[in-house]
C-alpha positions in Angstrom: 92.5 -85.9 165.8 88.5 -85.9 166.1 87.1 -82.7 167.1 85.0 -81.8 169.9 81.9 -81.7 168.0 82.2 -84.9 166.9 83.1 -86.7 170.1 80.2 -84.9 171.6 77.7 -86.4 168.5 79.2 -89.9 169.3 78.3 -89.7 173.1 75.0 -88.6 172.2 74.7 -91.5 169.6 75.5 -94.0 172.1 73.5 -92.8 174.5 70.6 -92.9 172.5 71.5 -96.2 171.4 71.3 -97.6 175.0 68.0 -96.0 175.6 66.7 -97.6 173.0 68.4 -100.9 174.0 67.3 -100.4 177.2 63.1 -99.8 176.0 63.8 -102.9 174.0 64.8 -104.9 176.7 61.6 -103.7 178.8 59.3 -104.3 175.8 60.6 -107.8 175.9 60.3 -108.6 179.3 57.6 -111.2 180.3 57.6 -110.0 184.1 57.2 -106.5 182.5 54.4 -106.9 180.3 52.5 -108.8 182.9 52.6 -107.3 185.7 51.8 -103.9 183.3 48.6 -105.7 181.9 47.3 -107.0 185.3 48.0 -103.1 186.7 46.3 -101.7 183.3 43.3 -103.5 184.2 43.0 -102.8 187.7 43.1 -99.0 186.7 40.8 -99.1 184.5 38.5 -100.6 187.6 39.4 -97.7 189.2 38.2 -95.3 187.2 35.4 -97.1 185.8 33.8 -97.6 189.8 31.2 -95.8 188.9 29.7 -97.9 186.2 31.3 -101.4 187.0 29.8 -100.9 190.4 26.2 -102.2 190.7 24.9 -99.9 193.5 26.7 -96.9 195.6 29.2 -99.1 198.4 27.5 -97.3 201.1 23.7 -98.5 200.5 22.6 -100.9 202.8 19.3 -103.0 203.4 19.1 -105.2 207.1 16.9 -107.6 205.1 19.9 -108.6 203.1 22.5 -109.2 205.5 25.4 -112.0 205.0 23.7 -113.1 201.5 25.8 -115.9 199.9 27.5 -114.6 196.4 25.1 -114.5 193.9 22.1 -114.3 196.0 19.5 -111.5 195.5 18.1 -109.5 198.0 16.7 -105.9 198.6 19.0 -102.7 199.0 17.8 -99.2 200.0 18.7 -95.9 198.3 18.8 -92.5 199.3 16.0 -91.8 199.0 14.4 -94.8 200.6 13.6 -96.6 198.3 13.6 -100.3 198.2 15.3 -102.1 194.9 15.8 -105.8 194.2 19.7 -106.5 193.7 21.5 -109.1 192.7 24.6 -109.7 195.5 27.4 -111.2 192.9 30.0 -111.5 195.4 27.7 -111.7 198.4 26.9 -109.1 201.2 28.5 -108.1 204.7 26.9 -107.5 207.7 25.1 -104.3 207.5 23.6 -105.8 204.0 25.9 -103.8 201.7 27.1 -105.2 198.2 30.6 -106.7 198.7 31.4 -106.6 194.9 30.9 -102.5 194.7 33.1 -102.0 198.0 35.7 -104.2 196.4 35.3 -102.4 193.0 35.4 -98.8 194.8 38.5 -100.0 197.1 40.4 -100.1 194.0 40.7 -96.6 194.0 41.5 -96.2 197.3 44.2 -98.5 197.1 45.7 -97.3 194.1 45.7 -94.0 194.8 47.5 -94.4 198.1 50.3 -96.8 196.8 50.7 -94.7 193.6 50.9 -91.3 196.4 52.9 -92.8 198.9 55.4 -93.9 196.1 55.4 -90.2 194.6 55.7 -88.5 198.2 58.8 -91.1 199.2 60.4 -90.6 195.8 60.1 -86.8 195.8 61.5 -85.8 199.2 64.2 -88.9 199.0 65.6 -87.6 195.9 65.7 -84.2 197.6 67.3 -85.3 200.7 69.9 -87.6 198.8 71.0 -85.3 196.3 71.6 -82.9 199.3 73.4 -85.3 201.2 75.5 -86.9 198.3 76.7 -83.7 197.2 76.7 -81.4 200.0 79.0 -82.8 202.6 78.3 -80.6 205.4 74.7 -81.9 205.8 75.6 -85.2 205.0 76.6 -86.5 208.3 73.9 -84.7 210.4 70.8 -85.7 207.3 71.7 -89.1 207.6 71.6 -90.1 211.0 67.9 -88.9 211.1 67.5 -91.2 208.2 69.0 -93.8 210.3 67.1 -92.9 213.2 63.9 -93.4 211.0 65.0 -96.8 209.8 65.8 -97.9 213.0 61.7 -98.2 213.9 59.5 -100.7 212.1 57.5 -98.6 209.4 54.4 -100.1 210.9 54.9 -98.6 214.2 55.5 -95.1 212.6 52.6 -95.1 210.8 50.4 -96.5 213.2 51.7 -93.7 215.2 51.3 -91.1 212.7 48.0 -92.0 212.1 46.8 -92.0 215.8 47.8 -88.7 216.2 46.3 -87.0 213.4 42.6 -87.5 212.2 42.4 -90.4 209.9 42.3 -89.2 206.4 43.3 -90.0 202.9 46.2 -87.5 202.7 47.1 -88.6 206.6 47.4 -92.4 205.7 49.6 -91.5 202.6 52.0 -89.0 204.4 52.0 -92.0 207.5 52.9 -94.6 205.2 55.1 -92.4 202.9 57.3 -91.1 206.0 58.8 -94.5 206.6 59.8 -95.2 202.8 61.9 -92.1 202.6 64.9 -92.8 204.1 65.4 -95.9 202.0 65.1 -93.1 198.7 67.4 -91.0 200.5 70.2 -93.9 201.3 69.7 -94.8 197.3 70.1 -91.6 196.1 73.0 -90.6 197.9 75.2 -93.9 197.2 74.4 -93.2 193.5 75.4 -89.3 194.0 78.4 -90.3 195.5 79.3 -92.7 192.7 78.4 -90.1 190.2 79.6 -86.8 191.4 83.5 -88.5 190.5 82.9 -88.7 187.1 84.8 -86.8 184.9 81.9 -84.4 183.5 80.6 -83.9 187.0 84.1 -82.6 187.5 84.6 -80.5 184.7 81.1 -78.7 185.3 82.2 -78.4 189.0 85.4 -76.6 187.3 84.1 -74.3 184.8 81.6 -72.9 188.0 78.3 -74.7 187.2 75.9 -73.9 190.1 75.0 -76.4 192.1 71.4 -77.1 191.3 72.0 -77.2 187.5 74.8 -80.1 188.3 72.1 -82.0 190.1 69.5 -81.2 187.8 71.4 -81.8 184.5 74.5 -84.3 185.2 73.3 -86.2 188.2 69.5 -86.6 188.7 69.0 -88.1 185.0 71.4 -90.8 185.7 69.3 -91.9 189.2 66.1 -92.2 187.1 66.1 -96.2 186.3 67.6 -96.8 190.1 64.4 -94.9 191.3 61.9 -96.0 188.8 62.3 -100.1 190.1 62.4 -98.4 193.8 59.0 -96.7 193.1 57.5 -99.5 192.4 58.3 -101.7 195.3 57.2 -98.7 197.4 53.7 -98.5 195.5 52.7 -101.9 196.4 54.6 -101.4 200.2 52.3 -98.9 200.5 49.1 -100.4 199.4 49.7 -103.4 201.7 50.4 -101.3 204.4 47.3 -99.0 203.9 45.1 -102.7 203.8 46.6 -103.7 207.3 46.1 -100.2 209.0 42.4 -100.2 207.7 42.2 -103.9 208.9 44.1 -102.8 212.6 40.9 -100.3 212.8 43.4 -97.1 212.5 42.9 -96.8 208.8 40.7 -95.1 206.9 37.1 -94.2 208.3 34.8 -97.3 208.0 32.8 -95.7 205.1 35.3 -95.3 203.0 35.4 -98.7 201.2 38.7 -100.0 201.0 39.7 -103.8 201.1 41.5 -103.7 204.3 37.9 -101.5 205.8 36.0 -104.7 203.7 38.3 -107.7 204.9 38.3 -106.0 208.9 34.4 -105.9 208.9 33.8 -109.5 207.8 36.8 -111.1 210.0 34.4 -111.6 213.0 31.8 -114.0 210.6 35.1 -115.3 208.9 34.0 -119.4 209.2 30.2 -118.8 208.4 30.8 -116.0 205.7 34.3 -116.1 204.3 33.5 -114.3 201.0 33.6 -111.1 203.2 37.3 -111.7 203.1 38.3 -114.0 200.4 37.0 -111.5 197.4 39.2 -108.5 198.7 42.1 -110.4 199.9 42.2 -112.0 196.1 42.4 -108.2 195.0 44.9 -107.2 197.4 46.7 -109.9 196.9 46.8 -109.9 192.8 47.8 -106.0 193.0 50.3 -106.5 195.4 51.9 -109.1 192.9 51.5 -107.4 190.0 53.6 -104.5 191.1 56.5 -106.6 192.9 56.5 -108.6 189.5 56.5 -105.5 187.2 59.4 -104.3 189.4 61.3 -107.6 189.5 60.9 -107.1 185.4 62.6 -103.5 185.5 65.3 -103.9 187.4 66.0 -107.0 185.3 65.8 -104.7 182.6 67.2 -101.6 183.7 70.3 -102.8 185.9 73.4 -103.1 183.9 74.3 -105.8 186.2 71.3 -107.5 185.9 70.8 -107.2 182.2 74.0 -108.7 181.4 73.2 -111.8 183.3 70.0 -112.3 181.0 
């Protein structure tokens, strides 16, 4: 008969082996590698925007309006000095450098996407743990979440941004709120299955505090699905922010975002398509990379998908 110490050691060893195997599958997955490399490059662009951007994205010169990509023109500094400048991606109808605005827009898009995922996951985890473990509040809380899910996410975001002043915080909150019910339902379903496990029942019978059971036994087992869900929320947040800015209800026009750049160039799309083409390529590539990364993580971290592969 084996002692409890040896049984505990074997369980811990098996857990370490499973974690190592999952990490090896993640590293070997082509989708994960592609998505991670593209996102890493975009993060480098966002961090190095002051060095990669040729000029301040807010600088303009009416004499350099609507220049084609690669054309040379003039740009006026804040001090009133006029400089010769090469517009790598052309200029918009105000004479601003599209390349610099696209590069600086990478910062805003990634910040909105990551912040949206963090806010939605944090509140969704909290509500999901409470709903799954405390039966008394489960019914009321989930009915509220069902009500939020019944309204299209873009309509909620537009309404919230219209009610409040358009700022980065407002946009993040407005995009994150419609994502919270989805995370809540995911966490709740995981909690309902995990709470029936013998080790959770043993902890309850020993009088372990509820908050300790949630943090030590339940929450760690929800990490893998939440990581995958977080990538999809990030991609959705980036796309929704671009939609809001394109519709004119997102961030102010003076803040360079991909949506703002495309919104300002849509009136002249037939004659000057570069105003929409370049930010559109960056937007599509970013959302594609995040979604591919999420698909790869799902294939490797989900036990059912891992068995198929």
